[in-house]
C-alpha positions in Angstrom: 0.0 0.0 0.0 1.1 3.6 -0.8 -0.2 5.7 2.1 -1.1 9.3 1.3 -1.3 11.0 4.7 -4.4 13.1 5.4 -3.7 15.5 8.2 -5.8 18.4 6.9 -3.7 19.5 4.0 -5.7 20.7 1.0 -3.8 19.2 -1.9 -4.6 15.5 -1.4 -6.8 15.2 -4.5 -4.2 16.7 -6.8 -1.4 14.5 -5.4 -3.6 11.4 -5.5 -4.5 12.2 -9.1 -0.9 12.5 -10.1 0.0 9.2 -8.5 -2.9 7.5 -10.2 -1.9 8.9 -13.6 1.3 7.0 -13.2 -0.5 3.8 -12.6 -0.2 3.6 -8.8 -2.9 3.5 -6.2 -2.6 5.7 -3.1 -4.7 5.2 0.0 -5.7 8.5 1.6 -5.5 7.8 5.3 -5.1 9.4 8.8 -4.6 6.0 10.5 -1.2 5.3 12.1 -1.9 1.6 11.6 -2.0 2.2 7.8 1.3 4.0 8.0 2.8 1.1 9.9 1.9 -1.3 7.1 2.5 0.9 4.1 5.3 0.1 1.7 5.7 3.8 0.9 4.4 7.0 2.3 3.6 10.5 0.9 3.4 13.4 3.3 1.8 16.3 1.3 1.7 19.9 2.4 -0.4 23.0 2.0 -0.8 25.2 5.0 1.3 26.1 8.1 3.7 24.1 10.3 1.9 24.5 13.6 -1.5 23.1 12.6 0.3 20.4 10.6 2.3 19.4 13.7 -0.7 19.5 16.0 -2.6 17.2 13.6 0.4 14.8 13.2 1.2 14.6 16.9 -2.4 14.5 18.1 -3.4 11.6 15.7 -0.3 9.5 16.4 0.9 9.9 12.8 4.2 11.5 13.9 5.2 8.4 15.8 4.3 6.2 12.8 6.3 8.5 10.4 9.4 8.3 12.5 9.1 4.5 12.8 8.6 4.1 9.0 11.8 6.1 8.3 13.7 4.1 10.9 12.6 0.9 9.2 13.9 2.1 5.8 10.5 2.6 4.1 10.4 5.3 1.4 8.9 8.6 2.3 8.2 11.5 -0.1 7.4 14.8 1.7 6.1 17.9 -0.1 6.2 21.6 0.7 5.0 21.9 4.4 5.7 18.2 4.5 9.3 18.9 4.0 9.4 21.7 6.5 7.9 19.7 9.4 10.7 17.1 9.0 13.1 19.6 10.7 13.6 20.4 14.4 11.7 23.7 14.6 9.8 26.2 12.4 9.6 29.9 13.0 6.2 30.1 11.4 3.3 31.3 13.6 5.6 32.3 16.4 7.6 29.1 16.4 6.8 25.5 17.0 8.7 22.2 17.4 8.5 19.9 14.4 9.3 16.2 13.8 13.1 16.6 14.4 13.9 13.9 11.8 16.4 16.3 10.2 18.4 18.8 12.4 17.7 22.4 11.4 15.1 25.1 11.4 12.5 26.6 9.0 12.8 30.3 8.6 10.9 33.0 6.7 12.0 34.2 3.3 13.9 37.6 3.5 12.0 40.8 3.8 11.6 42.9 0.7 10.5 40.0 -1.4 7.0 39.2 -2.6 5.8 36.5 -0.1 4.6 33.9 -0.6 7.0 32.9 -3.3 4.5 31.6 -5.8 5.1 30.4 -9.3 7.7 28.7 -11.4 11.4 28.7 -10.5 14.5 26.8 -11.4 15.7 23.8 -9.4 19.5 23.5 -9.5 20.9 20.1 -8.8 23.9 20.0 -6.5 27.0 19.0 -8.5 28.5 17.3 -5.4 25.6 14.9 -5.4 25.6 13.5 -9.0 23.5 10.6 -10.2 20.7 10.7 -7.7 17.8 8.5 -8.9 15.2 11.0 -8.1 16.5 13.3 -10.8 16.6 10.6 -13.5 15.4 12.2 -16.8 15.0 15.6 -15.1 17.4 18.3 -16.5 19.4 20.5 -14.2 17.7 23.8 -13.9 14.2 22.5 -14.7 11.3 24.7 -13.6 9.0 23.5 -10.8 6.0 25.2 -9.1 6.4 26.8 -5.7 4.0 28.2 -3.1 5.7 29.0 0.2 6.7 31.7 2.6 9.3 29.7 4.7 12.2 27.5 3.8 14.4 24.9 5.5 17.8 25.7 6.8 19.4 22.2 7.5 22.2 21.9 10.0 23.8 19.3 7.7 24.1 20.7 4.2 24.9 17.2 2.9 21.2 16.4 2.8 20.6 19.1 0.2 20.2 17.6 -3.3 19.0 20.7 -5.1 18.7 24.4 -4.5 16.6 27.4 -5.7 17.2 31.1 -5.6 14.5 33.6 -4.4 16.2 36.4 -2.6 18.3 33.7 -0.9 19.5 30.3 -2.0 17.4 27.6 -0.2 17.1 23.8 -0.4 14.4 22.8 -2.8 15.1 19.0 -2.7 16.3 17.0 0.3 17.5 13.4 -0.1 18.7 11.3 2.7 18.6 7.5 2.5 14.9 6.5 2.1 13.7 10.1 2.4 13.0 12.5 -0.4 11.4 15.9 0.2 10.6 18.8 -2.1 9.8 22.4 -1.3 7.9 22.7 -4.6 4.7 20.9 -5.6 5.5 18.1 -8.2 1.8 17.6 -8.8 1.6 21.3 -10.0 4.8 21.1 -12.1 3.7 19.4 -15.3 5.8 16.7 -16.9 8.9 17.2 -14.8 6.8 16.9 -11.7 5.3 13.7 -12.9 8.8 12.4 -13.8 9.9 13.1 -10.2 6.9 11.1 -8.9 7.7 8.3 -11.4 11.3 8.2 -10.2 10.2 8.0 -6.5 7.7 5.2 -7.1 9.9 3.2 -9.5 11.9 2.2 -6.4 8.9 0.2 -5.3 8.8 -2.1 -8.4 
C-alpha cells in the first residue's frame, strides 16, 4: 500500500490524481496503523507548520512516520511536509517539528513578494551527482512553488538541489529513504510527474 497522509492539507486530491496517472494506487489515510503497514508514504503539504504538527502529533501519525523512516521505508514529503521534518519552524511564532532532520525553518527575506509563488529553477547540487530522483530531469528545470518559509538544514549534505529567491534555499532534500521537495510536483507538469515516477519506481 502507498499511504497518502491526510492531516488536513488541502492538496490531497491533486497528489492522488498525479500518482494514479502514473498507474499507482494511493490510499488516503489518517490512520497510524495504515502508515505502519504501508510500503511507501507520501506526506503532502499546503498550510502552516503549527496546525500540521498539531494534527500529526495528536493523531499518532508523527510516531508512525518516525518509525517508518527508521525501518527504511520510502517517504516522499512535499512543501510543508518537507518543513515539518526539521527540528523547529519559526512560522506562527515558532513550533517544534518532527526533528527527523536537524535544522530550522525560517521566513523568506523581507523585501520579497511573499509567498514565493510560481515557477522557479531547481539547480541540482554538483556534489551529489546521479541521484535516482533526478533521472530524466534536466538540471535547472522549472518547478512550481508556493511557500513563505524555507528549510535551513544543519547538515548541508542532505541538500540535493537548490533554488534562488532572494536567498538560496534547499528545494530538494535526499537522505537514505527520504525524499522531500519544497515545490509541488503535482503542479509542475511533466517534470513533476517524472519526479513522482522516479520515486515510485523504487517500489517495483
